[in-house]
N, C-alpha and C positions, 0 to 999 in steps of 0.2 A: 835097526833097532826094533824090538817086539813091540806089538801093538797090544795095550791093555784096556785103554778107554777110548771110546770113540763119541764125539758128538755131533749132532745133526742140527741144522737150522734152515729154515725157508724165509725167504724176504722178498720184498718190492710187491707188485700187484700180484693177484691171483692168476693162475694159468691152469688148464686142464691136465696136469701132471704132478703137481705137488704132492697130493696124498698118494698117488701111485707111487711116485719116487721115494717117499719116506717108506712105503712099504716094501718097496723093492730093495732098498738098502737093508732093513731089517732082515729080510728073508735071506738075503746073500750072506750077510755076516752069520746068521744062525746056521747057514748051510756050510760055510768053509772055516768059520772061526767063532764057535759057538761060546767060547768062554770070553771073548771080547766084550766088556761092559759098553753099553750104549746108553746115552743120554741125550736128551733133546732139549735145546734151548727154546723157551717159549716166546713167541713172537719176534723172532729173528734176531738181529743184533741188540735190539731193545731187551731181550730176555738175557743175552750174553752180558750186557754192560752192567744189568741190575742182579745177576746172579740168579735168575729164575730158570730152573732147569727140571725135567721130569726124568725119571729113571724108566728105562724100556724093560718092562717085566717079562718073566717067562709067559705069562698069559697073553701078552702084547705080542711077543715073538710068535706065538702059536696062532694068533689070529690075524698077523698081518697081512695076509691076503685079501682081507675084507677091504682094506685101504684102497685097492685098486678100483673099488665100485664106486668110489665117492669123489666129488670135487671139493674146493678148497683146500685147506691146509689143516691137518689134525693139530699140529703143533703152533699155529699161528704165525702172522707175517707182521711186517711193519717196514717202514722206509726210513732207514738211518744210514747216514754216511759219518764213518767213523772219524774222517778228516774234517768234517763240519763241526768244529768244537763248539762255537755258537749255538747251533740249533741243538747238539745233545745237552748243554747247560740248560737251554732255554725248556727243554723238555723233561728235566730233573732226571736225565740218564747218567749225568755225572755231576760232579760239584765244579764250582767256579774254581779256576786254576787247575784242574785235572785234564790230563790228555786221554780222550777216549781210547786210542789205542793201547795205551799202557794200562788202562783199566780193563780193557778186554783181555790183554795178554796176562794180567794177574789172575783174573777170573779162570782162565784157562789152566794157568798153572795150579790155582788151588782146586780146581776139580780134577787135576791129573789128565788131562785131555792129551792124546798122542795124535790125533786125526780129527780134522774138523771138516764136516761134508757141508758145503753150501749149496742151496739150490735157490737159483734165482736169475735174474737177467744180468745185463751187462753192468749196472749200477752195482747190483750184490756181488758179482765176481771181481769186478775191479776193486770194490771195498775188502774184498777176501785177499786180493793181492796185496793191497796196501798192509793189511795185518800180516800176511805171510813175510813181506819184506822187513817190517818192523821186528817181527819175532826173529828173524835170522840175524838182524843186525845186533839183536840183544842176546844171541847165543840161546833161544829157547827153541829146542828142536820138534817143530809141530809141522806134520804134514797136512796141508790144505787141499782138498779134492773137490772141486765145483762140478754142478751140474746145470745146463744151460735152460732155463726157463724164460721164454718170452714169446707171448702170441704173435707178436709182430715179426718175429724171424728175423731179426735184424743184428744178431752178434757176430761180430767178426772173429775168427774165420769159420764159424760153425756152419754147416751146411744146412742142418735143419734143428731147429729149437724144439725142446719137448714141448708139447701141448699146442703147437700151432696148427698142426692139421685139424685136430678136433676143434679148435675156435673157429676155425674157417667152416667146417661143417655144421657146427652149432649155429653160426651166423647165417648160413644158409636156410636152415630150419627155421630161423626167427623170420627171415624176410618172407618165407611162403605166407605167415599169418599178416604181417604188417602189410604186404603188397596186395593183399585182398581188400586193403582200404581204398583202393583204386575206385570202388564202387561205390564208396560212401558220399561221393559228391562229384558234379560235373567239374571239369578242368582242375582235376586234383594232382597236387605236386606232392610226391612223397620222397624224402631224402632219408636213405639209410646209412646212417653215421657208423663208421666201422673204427675200431681202435687202430692206431698206427700214428705215432707221432712224427717221425722221420722216414719211415719205411712203408711203402704202399702194398708189400706182399699179401697181408691179412685181406685188404680190401679186395685185391684183384683175385684173390683164390676163393673168398666169399662169393664174390660176382660170378667167377666161372662155375662153382658149384651149383649156384642157383639157377645159372643159364642151362646148364645140363640137365638139372631137374625139369625144367619147363619144356626141353625138347623131348624128355621122355613121356611127357604127360598126353591124354588124348583130350582133345578141346571140342567146344560145340559153338563155333562163332554166331550160329544163326540165332542164339539166344543171349549172345552177349559174352559167352564163355570164349574168349579170345587170348590166345597165347600172346600176343603182343602187348596187351594189358598187364599181363603178370611178369613180363621178360624186364631185364636190366636195359636201360635206355641210355646212361652215361655211368662211365668209372673214372673218378678223378682220384689221383693218387699225387703225394708230395713230390714224386720224381718229375712229373710232367706240368708244365705252365698250363694254365687254364684260361683259354682265350674266351672272355665272357661273351663277346660280340658274336664269334662264329658259332659257340655251342648253343647260345640262346636261340638263334636264327634256327638251327637244326631242330633243337628240343621244341621250339613253338610250333614247327611245322607238325611233330609228331603229336603234340597236346592238340592241335586242330584236327588232326586226322582221328585219334583214337580217344581223347577226352581225358588222357592222363599222361604223365612223366614219373619215372622211376630212377632215382639216382642212387648210385652207391659211391659214398664219400667218404676217405680216409680222413679221421679227425685232424691229421697234421696238413691237410692240403688247404693252401692259402692262409695259413696261420700269420704268415708274414705281413698279409694284406690287413688282416684283423688286429694285429698288433700296432702296426702303423696307425690305424684308425684310432685306436685307444689313446695312443701316444699323442697323436694330433689334437686329441680332446683334453688332453692334460690329464688323462687318468693313469692310475698305477697299475702295471702289468704284473699280475699275481704269478710267483714262482714258487716251485717246492724246495726241499732242503738240497737237491742235486742242481739247482739252477735252471730246471726245466720250466717252460711256461705251463701254468696249470690250465690245461685244456678245458676242463670242465667248467671253468669259469669265464674262460674268453667265448667258448661256445661257438665254434667255427660253423657247426651245422646250422645253427639259427642265422648266423651271418649269410650264408649261401643261399638258405631259404628265403630270406628278405630279398636278396639281389634277383634270383631266378624268378621269384614269384611275380615281381613288376616286369621281368623280361619276358615272361612265358603268358602272362595275362591268366595266372592261376586264381581260382576262386577260393581255394583252401590248400593250405600248406600243412604237411605233417612231417616232423623230424623225429625219427626214432632211432636211438642208439642200441645197439646189440652187445656193446661190451661187456657189462656185467653179466648178462645172460651166457654169453659164449665163454668167457674165462672162468666161470664158477662150475662148469660141466665135469664129470667124470671124463676121464680119458677114453677116447675111442679105440677102436683095434689097431689101427695104424701107430699110434702113440703108445699104446700099451707094449707093442713089438720093439719099439726104438727106446722106450723107457727101460724095458727088461734088459736090453743090449747095453746101454749106458750105466744101469745100477751095476750090473755084474762085473762090468769093466772098472768102474769107479772102486769098488771095494777090492779088487784085486790089485789096482793101482796102489791104494791106500796101504795095504798089507806090504807091498814093494817099498814103501817110502817115496812114493812118486806124486808129486803135486802137480796140479794143473786142472783146467776146465775140460772135462771129458765130453768129446762129441766128434763128429766127422769134419775131420779138418780139410776145408777148401784148399788150403794152400799146400796139402800135401796128399795129393791125390784122393781126398775123400776117405782117409784112413780114419778108423776110430782111434783114438789116443787121448792122452793127457796133455792138452795143449798149453804151453807155457803162457803164465798169466800175464807177462808183458806183452804178449802178442793178442790179447783178448781186449776188445772195444765194442762200444755201442755204435749205433747210426750206420749199420751196413744198409746200403741202398737197394732197393728191389730194381732188378735189371728188367726194365721196360721192353726190351727187345727180344725176351725169351718168346719162341714161336706160339706158345699157347696164349699169351698175353696179346700179342698182335693180332692173333686170329679172333680172339675174343672181341678186342676193339673193333676190328674190321666187321665183325658179324653183327653188332649193335650198331653200326653206322658211324662211328667215330671217322673223322678225317684222317 
């Protein structure tokens, strides 16, 4: 079936790829199918449900390359799950008694959309899968082609999510300034809290890049400019249990020796312990529309800071979160190349009428393809046995 109208939406949290992915899709359509009409739904699925869209004009097509230079999303994001009816009603996105999937389908029909491009993480794309299944059941011929966005790099079976490399590099840049705070107080404990609910990849890759930066610098220990004070001393990820007794003894020795300790902590590490403590105190554990614990409200970094401060005898504790700094950056060179590959494939797949999530399929020899939506899931674990991570842990003294 020929394609006449294409719609774009971005959803979920930000990542250093959204603006570039929007730009890449517009550029590719302009190159290979210039007569195709393009609209963008504003603020993700919220805009789809409420019928808020903007036409991609010739002026926008001509200037689409500018979008590669910026972070954020030019068309706006939101966190909406179409199958969470109660939340959609509560937020005024649909009326009581309405089915959000049907409302979305009717809006797509009204707009004459043949192809919907969703740019987001596992929640965005599983929601896209729900929508595609609903439309198929009701004989509405819509092609849905997603692009994988998550700085956690935790989408099954995607080898590398768009924006994750840039987020790690930006987190390492953030760390350079934050870790200079080791000189602000004797016995200083700094916790660099990195995004990553279930997957420790971003924390590990951020720590690896910072550790490599430390190794590349020239130092002057005689005046206190000591590489050991700037380096990573511990990396905690959700995939590995944390032995507070063993780790605190090791880190206390470092604190006694050089007067500071720097920890890179995944925000999802130890969440079970924090939740258990809240529940034991009779407190409500806040969750988002997808049922995830709201990490910014349970604050695992502060919890770990309190535990380790006592065990290490720290005089001052600083918890700094790099997530919003990292995820709002413009895409770096590594990601720009991957985004280009994926957006070009996504447009070509859409024009063929081929639905799926575009990425390198880990279960099919890393082939770049439109991966079937039923195979897409979140919560991919970071492989803590990859050589570069075991080498990093060994080099910074982990048991």
